[in-house]
N, C-alpha and C positions, 0 to 999 in steps of 0.2 A: 142672757143675762144670768149670771151665775150667783155664787154664795155673796160674794162682794154685792153686788147689785142689789141683793136681797137686804142685807145689811143696810146699805144706804135708804133703800125704801122704807125699811123698818122704821128706822130712826128720823128718817124725814130730813137727812142731811144728804146731799148729791155726792160728796166727796169725802165722807169719813173713811168709808174701806176704798181703797185704791182699784179701780175696774180698769178694765181693757177687753176690747173687742175678740182677743185670743186669749183661748184658756188656758189656765197657768200663770195667772198674775201674781197670785198670792204665793209667795215663797218662803215665808216663816210664817210663826205663831204670833196673831195680832191681836191684843186685849183692848177690848174698850169697857169702859166702868158703867155699871148699872148701879148705882148709888153707890153706897158707903162700903158696902161688902160681896158685892157680886160683880161678875163679870162677863160678859159676850165674847167669844174666842172664834176669830177667824182661825181658821187651819187651812193649810195648802191643800187643794184636791188630792184624789187619790186616783182618780179615772183617767181620763184622755186630758191631755195637754199638748200643747204645741212647743214640746221643749227636748232637749235630748235625753235620751231614756236612762242615762245614768242621774241626770237631775231629778228625773221623777221618781227614779227609784229613790232617792236622798230624799224626797218630801214623805214618801209611803213611809218610810223608817220613823222618820221624825214624826208624823201623824200617829203611827201605831206606838211608838215610845210615850206621846202624849198622853195617848187614851188609855192604855194597859194600867191597870192596878191604880186608877184614880178615881176612889170612891166618892171623892169630893165634889165630883161633877154631879150637878142637880138632874140634869137631861142632856142630851147630845142629840140634836137635829139632824138627821141623816137626809141630804138634799138627792132627789130622785127626778131627773130630767125625765119629763112628761113625755117630749118627744121618742126616749128611749125606753122608759121602764127600767126595774131594776137588772142590773148587769150583776155577773160574776163579782165583779171587785167591791161594789155595795154590798153583796154578801160577804165576802170575806170580810169587811169592816163588821159587820152584824155580828158575825161569829167573834172577832175579838171582843166587842162591848158584852155580848151574852157572859164570855170567860171573865171579863173583869167586871162585870155585874153592875153594870152600868144601864140604866134605863136610857133607850132611844127611843125618838119619834120620827118618822117619816114625813118627808115636806117635799110633795110634789111641786114642782117649780117648771115655769114656762107653760103652765097650763093654756095660755090665751093663743098658743101655737096649734093646739088640738083640736079637731072636730069633737063633740060632745060621746058621739059611739067610739072613737078613738080613744078618748079619755077614759071612758068606761073600762074598757078593753086592758088597758094600763092599770087602772086600779084594782081590776080584778086579778091582775097577775102579781101586782105589790103586796096584796092581802095575803095571797098565799105563801110568798116568799115572807111575809111578816109572821105568820102563822106558826114558822119553824123556829122561831127565835123567843125563847122565853123573856128577855129584856127587852124587847119591842112595847111601847106603849101602844093601844089598841086605836086611838084615833089618827086618821092621815088628816095631814093638814094641806089642802089643794092652793096655791098661791101663784102670783104674776106678780113681779116686779115692776112691771111695764103698765098692764092696767090696775095694780094695785089689791087685786082680789085676794081674798084671803089672809091680807096684812094685819088687818084687826083683831083676826081669830089669833094669830100667829102672835102677834102682840100681847091679848089677852093671856094667853098660855105663859109666855116669858115674864109676865108681871105676877102670876100666880106661882112660880118659881123664886122670884127675887123676894 
């Protein structure tokens, strides 16, 4: 389960954001309203996707274009798959957010897929990565769209931003 699955789990709506078992389903910027003046935005992924290289490159350019110089963003949530931890492409996005002065927060997804010891090792690596980025928010949110863990915490954080 990826970004769209997390949006569905957060909102309690199974089909708000379109999902697929294949990475790379989100191919455009999707806006979801949060009250009268705020939006939750689902962006195309920037990492692994089962799509042609040229298509993934287009998504990456779209994502970077959207994020660069957009100070109106309250916070960007950078989703990190717990099974893999932070990857170089994640760090590339973090650098972009640092340069754009956009605060971001790491959300560790698919936490249910790991044993506690493995999760602790991934968290330690992620903390080291985040320490290099001045725009990063210090709290890491650990979630599972499948089990629901961490969703209340993430909802509460989003509510404070709206």
